[in-house]
C-alpha distance (Angstrom), angle and dihedral (degrees) to the residues before:
residue distance angle dihedral
M1 . . .
L2 3.81 . .
F3 3.81 96.0 .
N4 3.77 132.6 33.1
V5 3.78 99.0 -167.3
V6 3.81 123.2 -170.1
N7 3.82 120.6 -170.9
K8 3.80 132.3 -169.3
T9 3.80 129.7 -178.9
I10 3.81 130.1 -147.1
T11 3.80 119.1 -161.0
L12 3.81 118.1 -152.2
P13 3.84 122.0 -145.6
D14 3.84 91.1 -98.7
S15 3.86 90.7 52.8
R16 3.83 95.8 -106.2
T17 3.80 111.6 135.8
I18 3.80 138.8 -137.0
T19 3.81 119.6 -159.0
I20 3.80 127.4 -156.2
E21 3.80 119.5 -159.6
T22 3.81 128.4 -175.9
G23 3.79 134.5 172.5
K24 3.79 99.1 50.1
L25 3.83 110.2 72.1
A26 3.83 130.9 45.0
K27 3.79 95.4 0.0
Q28 3.82 94.8 170.7
A29 3.80 91.3 66.8
D30 3.79 115.9 91.6
G31 3.78 87.1 -113.1
S32 3.80 134.7 0.4
V33 3.79 136.3 172.4
V34 3.77 140.7 170.6
V35 3.79 115.4 -138.1
R36 3.79 117.8 -163.7
M37 3.80 134.5 -172.6
G38 3.78 116.5 168.5
N39 3.81 104.7 -37.2
T40 3.81 93.5 -31.1
M41 3.81 111.1 108.8
L42 3.80 128.1 -178.9
L43 3.79 125.9 -167.8
A44 3.81 111.7 -154.0
T45 3.79 124.1 -173.9
V46 3.79 133.5 176.8
V47 3.79 131.5 -165.0
A48 3.81 128.4 177.4
N49 3.77 129.3 -174.7
K50 3.80 116.1 -115.4
D51 3.80 92.1 -142.8
I52 3.79 125.8 63.2
K53 3.79 119.4 -141.4
P54 3.82 113.3 -117.4
G55 3.78 115.3 -101.4
V56 3.81 96.4 19.3
D57 3.82 109.6 138.1
F58 3.82 99.9 172.6
L59 3.79 138.1 57.0
P60 3.84 109.0 -93.5
L61 3.79 93.8 -153.2
S62 3.80 119.0 161.1
V63 3.80 123.0 -170.9
D64 3.80 119.1 -167.6
Y65 3.80 124.1 -176.0
Q66 3.80 120.4 -175.6
E67 3.78 133.1 175.6
K68 3.79 113.0 -143.2
F69 3.81 109.8 -140.7
A70 3.80 90.5 -143.8
S71 3.80 87.9 63.6
A72 3.80 87.8 73.9
G73 3.81 96.5 33.3
R74 3.80 94.0 -103.6
I75 3.80 136.5 128.1
P76 3.83 116.2 -137.4
G77 3.79 114.0 -101.1
S78 3.81 94.1 -140.2
F79 3.81 122.6 112.4
M80 3.82 91.3 -106.0
R81 3.82 91.8 46.5
R82 3.79 92.0 -136.3
E83 3.77 136.9 97.6
G84 3.80 110.2 -82.0
R85 3.78 135.0 168.5
L86 3.76 115.3 -7.6
S87 3.79 116.2 -85.5
D88 3.80 120.0 -124.5
H89 3.80 88.6 -103.3
E90 3.80 91.5 54.7
V91 3.81 91.1 46.6
L92 3.80 89.9 53.3
V93 3.81 90.7 52.8
C94 3.82 89.2 49.5
R95 3.79 89.2 53.9
I96 3.78 97.4 50.7
V97 3.82 91.2 48.5
D98 3.82 92.2 46.7
R99 3.81 92.2 49.2
A100 3.81 91.6 53.2
L101 3.81 96.3 45.2
R102 3.82 104.7 37.2
P103 3.85 97.3 71.8
L104 3.82 89.9 54.2
F105 3.81 97.2 69.0
P106 3.83 120.4 88.6
D107 3.82 112.9 -90.7
D108 3.82 90.9 -121.0
Y109 3.82 96.7 46.6
H110 3.80 107.9 109.0
A111 3.82 106.2 160.2
D112 3.80 120.6 131.9
T113 3.80 105.0 -96.5
Q114 3.80 126.7 -176.5
V115 3.81 128.1 -168.2
N116 3.81 118.0 -168.5
I117 3.80 121.7 -170.9
S118 3.81 120.4 -176.2
L119 3.78 129.6 -174.3
I120 3.81 101.3 -136.0
S121 3.81 99.1 167.9
A122 3.80 127.6 24.0
D123 3.78 132.9 -151.6
A124 3.80 114.9 -168.8
E125 3.82 90.7 -142.6
V126 3.83 97.2 47.9
L127 3.80 116.2 66.2
P128 3.81 110.1 -146.1
D129 3.82 97.6 -152.2
A130 3.82 89.9 73.0
L131 3.83 89.1 59.4
A132 3.82 99.0 42.2
C133 3.81 98.1 88.9
L134 3.80 92.0 43.2
A135 3.81 88.6 54.3
A136 3.82 93.6 46.6
S137 3.80 92.7 47.1
A138 3.81 90.6 48.6
A139 3.83 90.9 51.8
L140 3.81 89.8 51.8
I141 3.82 92.2 46.2
V142 3.83 93.0 54.9
S143 3.83 90.9 49.4
D144 3.80 130.2 74.9
I145 3.81 92.2 -120.4
P146 3.83 110.1 127.3
Y147 3.79 95.5 -108.0
Q148 3.80 115.9 157.2
G149 3.78 96.1 -152.6
P150 2.89 161.9 78.1
A151 3.78 104.3 -175.1
S152 3.79 134.2 156.5
E153 3.78 142.3 -175.9
V154 3.78 132.9 -139.1
R155 3.77 136.9 -179.9
V156 3.78 114.8 -121.4
A157 3.79 121.2 -169.0
K158 3.78 134.4 178.7
I159 3.80 105.5 -132.0
D160 3.79 122.4 173.4
G161 3.80 88.3 -13.5
Q162 3.83 94.4 -53.9
Y163 3.82 128.2 107.4
I164 3.82 108.7 -125.5
V165 3.82 124.7 -172.3
N166 3.82 116.3 -140.5
P167 3.83 92.6 -7.8
K168 3.78 123.8 -160.7
T169 3.80 115.1 -88.1
S170 3.80 92.2 -118.9
D171 3.82 90.9 56.5
L172 3.80 95.7 51.4
A173 3.80 92.7 77.9
R174 3.82 87.5 71.6
A175 3.81 95.2 48.7
T176 3.81 118.6 121.9
L177 3.81 91.3 -173.4
E178 3.80 129.1 29.8
L179 3.80 123.6 177.7
M180 3.77 137.3 169.7
V181 3.80 107.2 -145.5
G182 3.82 125.5 -168.9
A183 3.78 122.3 -168.9
T184 3.77 149.0 147.2
A185 3.78 121.3 -126.8
K186 3.81 87.3 -89.9
D187 3.80 108.1 34.8
I188 3.78 143.7 24.4
T189 3.82 107.6 -120.9
M190 3.81 106.4 172.4
V191 3.81 136.9 27.4
E192 3.79 130.0 173.9
G193 3.77 131.1 160.7
E194 3.76 152.9 102.2
L195 3.79 133.3 -93.4
N196 3.80 137.5 -169.3
E197 3.81 96.4 -118.1
A198 3.82 89.8 -60.1
Q199 3.78 125.7 -178.9
E200 3.79 123.4 -111.4
E201 3.82 91.3 -110.2
E202 3.81 91.3 59.1
L203 3.80 91.0 53.6
I204 3.81 92.3 50.5
E205 3.81 91.9 48.4
A206 3.82 91.3 50.4
L207 3.81 90.6 52.3
K208 3.79 91.2 51.6
V209 3.82 92.2 51.0
A210 3.81 91.7 48.3
H211 3.80 93.8 47.0
E212 3.80 93.6 53.8
V213 3.80 90.1 56.5
I214 3.82 92.2 45.6
K215 3.81 91.1 52.2
N216 3.81 88.6 59.4
Q217 3.81 91.9 47.2
C218 3.80 91.2 51.0
Q219 3.81 90.2 51.5
V220 3.81 90.4 53.8
L221 3.83 89.8 48.7
K222 3.81 90.3 53.8
E223 3.80 88.5 51.9
L224 3.81 89.0 50.5
E225 3.81 90.5 50.8
A226 3.80 90.8 53.3
A227 3.81 92.8 45.3
V228 3.83 92.8 56.4
G229 3.81 92.8 41.6
K230 3.81 98.1 -120.5
T231 3.79 99.8 129.8
E232 3.83 90.1 114.9
K233 3.81 112.4 69.2
R234 3.79 129.9 -156.0
T235 3.77 120.7 -88.3
Y236 3.77 119.7 -120.0
E237 3.75 140.0 -176.4
G238 3.78 108.3 -100.0
D239 3.79 130.2 -160.3
A240 3.78 118.5 -47.6
S241 3.79 114.2 -111.6
D242 3.79 139.6 -163.7
P243 3.84 111.3 -172.1
E244 3.81 92.8 -171.3
L245 3.80 92.5 53.0
E246 3.81 90.5 45.7
T247 3.81 90.7 53.9
R248 3.80 90.8 46.6
V249 3.79 92.5 52.1
R250 3.81 91.3 46.8
N251 3.78 95.6 48.6
F252 3.80 93.3 49.6
C253 3.80 101.5 36.6
Y254 3.80 113.0 28.6
D255 3.80 99.7 80.6
K256 3.81 91.2 42.6
V257 3.82 91.7 49.6
Y258 3.81 90.7 48.1
A259 3.81 89.8 51.1
V260 3.82 91.0 53.9
A261 3.81 90.1 49.5
Q262 3.82 89.7 49.3
Q263 3.80 92.6 57.5
G264 3.81 89.8 80.8
S265 3.79 96.3 -149.6
P266 3.83 113.8 176.6
N267 3.82 88.5 -149.4
K268 3.80 112.1 88.0
Q269 3.80 91.4 -160.8
V270 3.82 90.4 59.4
R271 3.82 90.2 52.3
K272 3.79 91.4 45.4
E273 3.80 91.9 52.5
G274 3.82 90.6 45.7
F275 3.80 93.1 54.2
K276 3.81 91.0 43.3
A277 3.81 90.7 53.4
V278 3.81 90.8 55.1
L279 3.81 90.9 50.3
E280 3.81 91.8 48.7
E281 3.80 89.5 48.8
F282 3.80 89.8 55.0
K283 3.81 92.5 46.9
A284 3.80 88.1 55.5
T285 3.82 89.1 61.9
I286 3.81 91.4 60.8
G287 3.78 111.5 98.2
E288 3.78 121.3 -129.2
E289 3.81 91.0 -118.0
E290 3.80 93.9 51.0
E291 3.78 119.2 103.2
V292 3.78 104.5 -142.4
D293 3.80 126.5 167.4
M294 3.81 101.4 -127.6
G295 3.80 90.3 -166.6
L296 3.81 88.8 62.3
V297 3.80 90.5 46.3
K298 3.80 90.7 55.6
R299 3.79 91.9 46.5
Y300 3.81 93.9 49.8
F301 3.80 90.9 45.0
H302 3.81 91.1 50.6
D303 3.80 88.8 51.2
L304 3.81 88.9 54.4
E305 3.81 91.7 51.5
W306 3.80 88.5 51.2
E307 3.80 93.3 48.0
A308 3.82 96.8 43.4
S309 3.79 93.7 48.5
R310 3.80 91.6 49.8
R311 3.81 93.6 46.5
L312 3.81 89.7 51.1
V313 3.80 89.7 57.5
L314 3.81 97.1 42.0
D315 3.81 98.5 41.4
E316 3.80 103.0 32.7
R317 3.85 99.9 22.3
K318 3.80 85.7 -129.4
R319 3.79 128.8 131.8
L320 3.78 132.7 -141.9
D321 3.80 93.0 -103.1
G322 3.82 94.4 42.3
R323 3.83 97.1 -106.0
A324 3.78 127.3 138.2
L325 3.81 114.1 -105.1
D326 3.81 94.2 -102.3
Q327 3.81 97.1 35.9
V328 3.82 120.5 119.1
R329 3.80 118.5 -144.4
P330 3.83 118.8 -106.8
I331 3.80 112.3 -74.2
A332 3.81 131.1 -150.0
C333 3.81 122.3 -175.7
E334 3.79 130.6 -173.0
V335 3.80 128.9 175.0
D336 3.81 131.8 -163.3
Y337 3.80 87.2 30.2
L338 3.81 92.7 147.0
P339 3.83 109.7 48.1
G340 3.79 94.1 -165.0
A341 3.81 95.3 56.7
H342 3.79 123.3 86.1
G343 3.81 87.6 -125.0
S344 3.81 133.0 -5.9
A345 3.78 142.1 173.0
L346 3.79 138.3 -176.9
F347 3.81 112.6 -149.2
T348 3.82 120.0 -174.6
R349 3.79 124.0 -179.0
G350 3.79 113.7 174.7
E351 3.80 106.3 -55.2
T352 3.81 94.6 -16.7
Q353 3.80 119.5 93.1
S354 3.80 134.9 176.2
L355 3.80 126.8 -170.6
T356 3.79 105.4 -162.9
T357 3.80 132.9 -175.3
V358 3.79 133.7 -166.4
T359 3.80 121.4 -152.3
L360 3.81 121.3 -169.5
G361 3.78 111.8 -153.3
T362 3.78 139.4 174.1
K363 3.76 130.2 -95.0
M364 3.80 88.0 -93.0
D365 3.82 88.0 64.8
E366 3.81 92.8 62.5
Q367 3.79 115.4 125.6
I368 3.79 117.1 -113.2
V369 3.82 110.2 -129.7
D370 3.80 110.9 -158.9
T371 3.80 114.9 174.4
A372 3.78 133.3 144.8
M373 3.80 92.6 -97.4
Y374 3.79 102.0 31.2
Y375 3.76 140.1 38.0
G376 3.78 118.8 -177.5
Y377 3.78 146.3 92.7
S378 3.78 135.5 -72.3
K379 3.82 122.2 -148.3
F380 3.81 95.4 -171.5
M381 3.80 125.8 62.1
L382 3.80 131.0 170.5
H383 3.79 120.9 -171.8
Y384 3.80 123.1 -168.9
N385 3.81 120.8 -161.1
F386 3.80 124.3 -166.4
P387 3.83 110.3 -174.6
G388 3.80 121.3 -169.9
F389 3.81 94.5 -114.0
S390 3.83 89.7 65.7
T391 3.81 87.7 76.3
G392 3.81 97.1 29.0
E393 3.80 93.4 -102.2
V394 3.79 135.2 130.6
K395 3.80 106.6 -121.6
P396 3.81 129.0 158.6
N397 3.79 115.2 -118.1
R398 3.79 104.0 -122.7
G399 3.77 101.0 153.8
P400 3.80 130.1 -90.1
G401 3.78 118.8 -30.0
R402 3.79 128.3 -157.4
R403 3.81 91.5 -83.8
E404 3.81 92.2 55.1
V405 3.81 91.5 47.8
G406 3.81 91.5 49.6
H407 3.80 95.9 46.9
G408 3.80 91.2 46.5
N409 3.80 91.8 50.4
L410 3.81 92.2 51.8
A411 3.81 91.1 52.7
L412 3.81 90.9 45.2
R413 3.81 90.8 53.7
A414 3.80 90.5 48.8
L415 3.80 94.8 52.5
K416 3.79 103.1 35.7
K417 3.80 90.1 70.5
V418 3.82 91.1 68.2
L419 3.81 99.6 42.8
P420 3.81 117.9 114.4
A421 3.79 115.7 -91.1
E422 3.80 111.3 -84.2
S423 3.81 90.8 -114.8
D424 3.82 88.9 58.0
N425 3.80 96.7 43.4
P426 3.82 119.3 70.6
Y427 3.81 93.0 174.3
T428 3.78 133.9 98.3
I429 3.81 104.5 -137.0
R430 3.79 125.6 -149.8
I431 3.81 121.0 -178.2
V432 3.80 119.6 -171.0
S433 3.80 121.2 -168.6
D434 3.79 116.1 -165.3
I435 3.79 110.7 -168.1
L436 3.80 106.2 -143.6
E437 3.79 97.2 174.8
S438 3.79 130.6 14.8
N439 3.77 136.7 -165.7
G440 3.79 102.6 142.7
S441 3.80 135.9 -40.7
S442 3.81 97.9 40.7
S443 3.81 90.2 149.6
M444 3.80 89.3 55.6
A445 3.82 90.3 48.2
T446 3.81 85.8 54.1
V447 3.81 90.4 55.4
C448 3.81 92.3 50.2
A449 3.81 94.6 44.3
G450 3.81 91.3 43.9
S451 3.80 91.4 52.8
L452 3.81 91.7 50.2
A453 3.81 92.5 45.9
L454 3.82 91.3 51.1
M455 3.81 90.2 52.3
D456 3.80 90.4 45.4
S457 3.81 89.6 54.8
G458 3.80 91.0 58.2
L459 3.79 94.0 -117.9
P460 3.83 105.7 148.2
I461 3.81 100.6 -122.1
K462 3.81 116.6 179.6
A463 3.82 96.3 -120.2
P464 3.82 140.6 -20.7
V465 3.81 117.1 -90.4
S466 3.80 129.0 -148.0
G467 3.80 131.9 -176.3
I468 3.77 136.6 -154.3
A469 3.80 134.1 -172.8
M470 3.79 115.8 -137.3
G471 3.79 128.0 -161.0
L472 3.78 137.5 -165.3
I473 3.78 132.5 -152.8
S474 3.79 117.2 -173.1
D475 3.79 141.0 168.7
A476 3.81 116.3 -150.1
E477 3.82 92.9 -163.0
T478 3.79 97.4 55.2
G479 3.80 98.0 25.8
K480 3.80 90.3 -128.2
Y481 3.78 119.0 143.3
A482 3.79 138.6 167.3
V483 3.80 129.3 -158.8
L484 3.82 111.8 -147.1
S485 3.79 125.6 -155.8
D486 3.81 122.2 -146.4
I487 3.79 96.5 3.7
L488 3.78 125.7 -146.8
G489 3.77 123.1 -127.1
D490 3.83 88.5 -104.4
E491 3.80 90.9 51.8
D492 3.78 90.4 51.1
H493 3.82 90.1 58.4
L494 3.80 96.5 43.8
G495 3.81 97.5 40.2
D496 3.79 133.0 89.8
M497 3.79 96.7 -133.0
D498 3.79 139.1 33.1
F499 3.78 108.3 -165.2
K500 3.81 119.7 174.6
V501 3.81 117.8 -168.3
T502 3.81 127.4 -178.3
G503 3.76 129.7 -176.8
T504 3.76 152.8 126.8
A505 3.79 126.3 -98.5
K506 3.82 86.9 -86.5
G507 3.80 101.0 51.4
I508 3.81 153.5 -48.7
T509 3.81 120.5 -47.2
A510 3.83 100.8 176.9
C511 3.79 141.7 -1.5
Q512 3.79 141.2 -174.1
M513 3.78 125.3 -169.9
D514 3.79 135.9 -179.6
I515 3.81 117.8 -177.7
K516 3.80 121.8 -164.1
V517 3.81 99.5 178.5
D518 3.79 132.5 79.1
G519 3.76 120.9 -119.5
L520 3.82 104.0 20.0
S521 3.79 104.2 174.9
Y522 3.78 125.3 -139.8
E523 3.81 87.4 -121.9
V524 3.80 91.4 61.6
L525 3.80 90.6 43.4
T526 3.81 90.2 52.1
E527 3.81 89.9 50.4
A528 3.80 89.7 51.2
L529 3.81 91.4 50.4
T530 3.81 92.1 48.5
Q531 3.81 90.9 49.8
A532 3.81 89.6 46.4
K533 3.80 90.6 53.9
A534 3.81 91.3 54.6
G535 3.81 90.3 49.1
R536 3.81 91.8 46.9
L537 3.80 92.1 52.7
H538 3.82 90.9 47.5
I539 3.81 90.5 53.7
L540 3.82 91.4 47.5
N541 3.79 88.6 54.0
E542 3.82 91.1 52.0
M543 3.81 90.3 48.1
S544 3.81 91.3 51.7
K545 3.80 89.5 62.3
A546 3.81 87.7 68.6
L547 3.81 97.6 38.6
E548 3.79 127.9 -9.9
A549 3.80 100.8 -168.6
P550 3.82 140.5 -0.4
R551 3.79 114.1 -64.6
P552 3.82 112.5 -98.9
D553 3.80 92.5 -118.4
L554 3.79 141.9 20.3
K555 3.80 121.3 -97.6
P556 3.84 113.8 -84.2
H557 3.81 91.5 -111.7
T558 3.82 94.8 48.3
P559 3.81 113.0 106.2
R560 3.79 112.3 -108.4
A561 3.76 118.2 -130.1
V562 3.78 133.6 -153.4
V563 3.80 125.4 -178.6
I564 3.81 118.7 -158.7
K565 3.79 118.9 -166.6
I566 3.78 112.7 -145.1
E567 3.77 136.7 179.7
R568 3.79 113.3 -85.4
E569 3.82 90.3 -121.1
M570 3.83 90.5 59.3
I571 3.83 95.9 58.4
G572 3.80 91.8 88.6
A573 3.79 91.7 50.0
V574 3.81 92.1 54.5
I575 3.80 93.0 46.2
G576 3.78 95.6 42.3
P577 3.80 127.0 -163.8
G578 3.79 108.1 -34.8
G579 3.80 89.9 -7.5
K580 3.80 91.2 -64.8
V581 3.81 96.8 138.4
V582 3.81 98.3 47.1
Q583 3.80 90.8 44.4
D584 3.78 89.9 51.4
I585 3.83 90.8 50.1
Q586 3.81 90.8 52.7
K587 3.79 93.1 45.9
E588 3.79 94.6 46.8
S589 3.82 97.3 43.1
G590 3.82 103.4 30.1
A591 3.82 91.1 -132.3
T592 3.81 125.9 123.1
V593 3.80 114.2 -116.1
S594 3.80 128.4 -170.4
I595 3.80 130.1 173.3
E596 3.79 128.7 -151.5
E597 3.77 131.2 -178.9
K598 3.82 117.8 -145.0
D599 3.79 138.1 139.8
N600 3.82 89.6 19.7
A601 3.81 91.5 -63.9
G602 3.78 139.1 89.2
F603 3.80 123.8 -112.7
V604 3.80 117.2 -161.4
S605 3.83 112.8 -162.5
I606 3.80 116.5 -160.8
F607 3.81 121.6 -169.2
S608 3.78 128.3 -174.1
A609 3.80 139.0 142.9
N610 3.80 87.6 -150.5
K611 3.82 119.2 76.3
E612 3.79 93.7 -155.0
A613 3.80 91.2 53.9
M614 3.79 90.4 47.0
D615 3.82 92.5 51.0
K616 3.82 92.0 49.0
A617 3.79 93.0 51.6
V618 3.81 93.4 44.7
A619 3.81 91.1 50.0
R620 3.80 92.0 50.3
I621 3.79 93.6 49.2
K622 3.79 94.5 44.5
G623 3.76 88.4 49.9
I624 3.80 91.7 53.1
V625 3.78 95.8 48.4
M626 3.78 96.6 37.4
V627 3.81 112.9 113.4
P628 3.83 109.6 -133.8
E629 3.78 113.1 -121.3
I630 3.79 125.2 -155.3
G631 3.78 109.9 -112.1
E632 3.82 95.0 27.4
E633 3.81 119.9 125.5
Y634 3.81 121.1 -131.8
T635 3.79 138.7 -178.8
G636 3.79 105.0 -128.9
K637 3.77 138.5 178.3
V638 3.79 124.8 -126.0
K639 3.80 108.4 -115.6
T640 3.81 103.7 174.0
I641 3.81 136.5 0.9
M642 3.78 121.5 -140.8
P643 3.84 131.1 -179.7
F644 3.82 89.6 -104.3
G645 3.83 97.3 46.2
A646 3.80 141.6 -63.8
F647 3.80 136.9 -67.5
V648 3.78 110.8 -128.7
E649 3.82 125.6 -165.2
F650 3.80 99.4 -139.9
L651 3.85 95.0 168.1
P652 3.82 128.1 20.9
G653 3.79 106.7 -75.7
K654 3.82 93.2 0.8
D655 3.82 120.1 106.5
G656 3.78 126.4 -176.2
L657 3.78 133.2 -171.1
L658 3.78 116.0 -107.8
H659 3.82 98.6 -164.9
I660 3.80 118.2 -146.3
S661 3.80 88.1 -114.4
E662 3.85 91.5 57.3
I663 3.80 97.9 52.4
K664 3.77 99.4 77.6
W665 3.77 137.8 -0.1
E666 3.79 87.6 -120.1
R667 3.80 116.9 82.0
L668 3.83 112.9 -102.8
E669 3.80 119.2 -153.2
N670 3.83 93.9 -162.8
M671 3.83 142.4 -12.1
D672 3.78 96.9 -103.5
G673 3.82 109.9 135.7
V674 3.82 93.7 -11.7
L675 3.82 100.1 108.8
E676 3.80 136.0 1.7
V677 3.79 129.4 -142.1
G678 3.82 108.5 -98.6
E679 3.79 93.5 23.3
E680 3.81 115.2 137.6
V681 3.76 114.5 -127.1
K682 3.80 134.0 177.2
V683 3.79 112.8 -125.3
K684 3.77 140.6 170.9
L685 3.80 124.8 -136.7
V686 3.80 103.6 -124.9
D687 3.80 103.0 169.0
V688 3.81 146.1 1.0
D689 3.77 118.8 -150.5
K690 3.81 106.2 -122.6
K691 3.81 93.6 -150.2
T692 3.80 102.1 42.2
G693 3.81 100.9 22.1
K694 3.80 89.9 -131.4
Y695 3.79 117.9 154.9
R696 3.83 124.4 -127.6
L697 3.78 117.2 -155.0
S698 3.78 134.0 -168.4
R699 3.76 130.5 -160.3
K700 3.77 99.4 174.1
V701 3.82 94.3 64.1
L702 3.81 87.4 66.1
L703 3.82 91.7 52.4
P704 3.81 125.3 81.8
K705 3.77 109.4 -90.8
P706 3.81 114.3 -122.3
E707 3.78 111.8 -114.1
N708 3.80 94.4 -125.1
K709 3.83 92.3 55.7
N710 3.78 117.5 102.4
S711 3.79 117.6 -129.3
């Protein structure tokens, strides 16, 4: 038999189904599956090396997600007309899958492992990113790779007051809450999403709904594992160990490491040097003749740092930098820091600092979004940069990596909820956050600095937004736990949870959570959210000292924008044949003009930093789209002179006949010397021919009537 196909079906709460098939495609991979919902199909494969490279002390896991353009019947719009480097959207899907899977491998498993997920068929109503982790987890489950899953992810959205799992694309536009949730059957491990100033209770309820569905998916994956006979996983060579050396390191170093942690220095470099001094002191005790694995020494010493720092928090309720558990680091805010930018802010919190700019551009600055399932334009961009010097490291600048893309997307989600409605905002907005110094929560510093920079630009955002990163340290044996506000970089590494929350004074706008501990209760999560809210409000208060609300006007050097709505039938008149009219308007006025058709109407966007140029362009466009009314007076220009009168352009592109009998009250025998081409003349529209649409003008009705003339 060529194929040995195994199928399993998952039924969602609304009776829609997801099927998982293995044994037909990509059989030479260690594991492969096809996941299908509607007409959306994902092929997921996984391969892991049998051998582990010497000296590797981490899991070299790579997750790649790619959408094939053919899946949606499209050809890529790139120059090469083929799929190239991953788009930001694809990178973000890679990240959410990686974050859900990575904690589920054994701590001592360090073999090169690669997960590939491809969108091979697309359904406009079924978003594939909500199925990507399910597909990857299924591929791992049907392999012999030592994966301690299963896990899965779903999208949960609150639509019309109801929580819907993996909603249809067309329904998402009405969502007030949208989260991607990753979990095992036991615990939630990953959360990321955006909310319309939601309350903490709504977030908790959404997580509960998502987790119930994931529990069912994990049960089906276990059934799939049994059906393909992969319950026994491959053996592997774990980390080397030396119990005697471990004891020696502990006995010499633990108390000294704990003492360094107890110092409570707010300077991470001081702590780093303190820990390094203890390690060097231990190394000095090693005799020249002794054969000691220094890699093991470093690992055991790092474990002591981790343990001592956690015990300090749990036993003494004291943190590495001396703060109380719910205390936020000192904050300094400054706006209008860069006079040449349209908006700027410098936000410093402890040893984390973001210098952020806002640039307001024209419609022509919109970003083209070209993916397999969507082609369109984006008016809002946020770019996050993390140079090596921000942490005192030498690092080549090779463009944004996956971390930069992910952090930037979280900040973008946080801020886009407070932007003016698209109909009220003619600008393309680009925010750039340059992290100048980092010791934890740089993405949240980006949110705070971005909010201040937007207000500094004069853009009328709905409310300021702040963000805070929360941590958790817990001990399952004693039941002790501590929720930490505004975590340091060190606390991120040693903690059991990294929970970022952003929002206004009214509610949450975005969140991101990674949990590294089993059995986190909803009670503890609720406590963390409540503590985060207090921290968020404190930060908003500090931000208000620099700027309370958006400036009343844009900066003088910011381009002004006007949007004129016109009838759909008038779009061609404004553009002109081959774009001649709109090009002439731009050349004559100096303003930038763009035209867009939507909602069965035309929208003309005019941009200029010069008021005179703006007024000229507006006048020209209003003249073109203005509907002539009988009885209205106009100042026209003589275009041509004929024996029977003159043709006068009284509105742009609209000529009317000024008959010889309508020029003066006196009778004119001919047109010689009466008018000149180019002469301006005031006229009144007296009639429009119903059959031909031709305009009849009169000049004499605007002139005093001689007394001897009969009416």
